[in-house]
N, C-alpha and C positions, 0 to 999 in steps of 0.2 A: 504494499500500499505506500502510496507517495502522499506525504503530508502536504497541505497548502500553508504558506506563510505569506502574509501581507507586510511588506516594509514599506512604511510611510516617512518620507523625509522631504524637505524642499531641497536639500544638498544632493544633487545626483550622484557625486563621487562617494558619498556615504553609503547611499542605497547600492550602488554598483559593488562596494566592497562586501557587503553582507550577501547580495545576491550570488556572486562569484562562490563565495565559500557555501552557501546554502545548496546551490545548483550542484556542486561538486560533490556533495553528499546524498545527492538524489531528490532533493525536496523541489516541488513546484512552487515557484516564487511568482508573486504578483507584486507590484508596486504602485504606490500613489505618492505625488508630489505635493499634496495638502491634505487637510482633514476632511475637506468637503467631498474630495474624489475617495478617500478611505471609506467614509462612510456610504458613499454609493456602491462601491464595490462590496462591502460588508453586506448590504441589502439584496445584493445579487448573487453572490458566490458563497460556496462553503469555504470558510478559511478556518484553519486548525489553531495558528497562533500568529499574533500581530506584533511587529517591531515597531514602535511607534515614537516619533520625535514629538517634544511638547510644543515648540515655537515654530508656527508655520502660519502661511498665509490661508484664507478662506476656510476658517475652522481651526483652531489650535488643537493640540492634543487633549487637553483638558475636556474639550467639547466632544471629542470622539469617544474618550472614555465614559462621558455622562452619558452619551448615547448608546453605546455598548452596554453599559451596566443597567440603563433603563429599559432595554429591549429583551423580552422573555427568551426570545429565540439565540440572542447573542451573549446573554450576560455571564455565561461560563468561559467564553473565549480566553484564552492566555493571552495576556499583554505584558510585553517587554518594553519599558520605556527605555529610550536612547536620546538623550539630550545633551546640548553643550553648554547649558545653562545649569550648573548646581546650585544657584542662589534660589531658583524657582521650585527646586525639589519639595520644599515644605508645602507647596500648594496640593501635591498629591498624596500627603501624608494619609488622608482620610478616605482616598479612593482605592479600590482593591484593583492591585496590578500584581504582577507575578514576580517581577525583578527590575532594578533600575540600572542601568549602564550609563557612563558619561560618553560623549562621542570621541574622545582621546582613548578610550579603551580600545584594544585591539580587536577588529571584528571576528576573529577566529575565537575569541572569548564568548561572544554572543553566540557564535555557530555551535562552539561545543556545548554551551547551556541548552540550546535548543535541541540538540542531540540527546541530551540527558534526560528531557523532558518527554521524548518519544521513545526511550530505550528500554521501558519495562517489558518483561517477559510475554505481556499479553499484546503488545503493541499498542496500547492505550495511553494517551497523553497523561502526564502526571502534573497537575497543577499543585504548584506550593506557592500560595500567595505570601509573599514577605517584602519587606523594605529594609534596605540597609543605608547606612550614612554614607552618602557620597562624598564627604569632605575627608575621609580617611584615605590614606594613600592605596594605591592599586593592591600592594602586597597584602595589606590588612584586610581589605575588602574580600580579596581572594581566599586567604585563609577562613575568614568567616564564612564565606559562601561554601567553601570545602567542608568545613566542620559541619555545617548545615546539612549539606547532602548526605554526608558520610554517616550522620547520625540516623537518619531513616534507614 
C-alpha cells in the first residue's frame, strides 16, 4: 500500500526536498503552495499525513489545522508542522498536531519520522500527538523524540 502525504509550504525548494525523500521511500506525494490549496486537496483526496507550514498566503497553517480538526472526516489526519518561525509555535500549543519541526531541520529527519508512523506490523499509521520545545538545540530535541518513540 502506498501512503499519501500532502506537503504544504509556500517555499518550493522546501517542498521539493521533502517530496524527493518521500518518493524515494515509495510514498505518493501531493503538494500545495498555500493553505487554501491544501484545504481544497484535503476535501477531494484521501491523505494519510500532512506536512504543513504555518506562515503562508491564502489561509495560513493555523487555519488549515482548524479546518482539519473541525471536519469529522479529517479530524484524525496526522499533521506534522514544519515552520521557519519558532516564535509562533506557541500559537499551536492547544491544537492537536503530531510533531513540530523547524525548516532548518534536515528533511530526512521528517521523512524518517513519517516512515516510523507507517511502519507498525499491521501497516496502520501510528498517531502520537505530541509537542516539543522547538527552542532546544536539535540534538536535545532528537534525544527527546527518540526516548519518546523507544518508550512505546
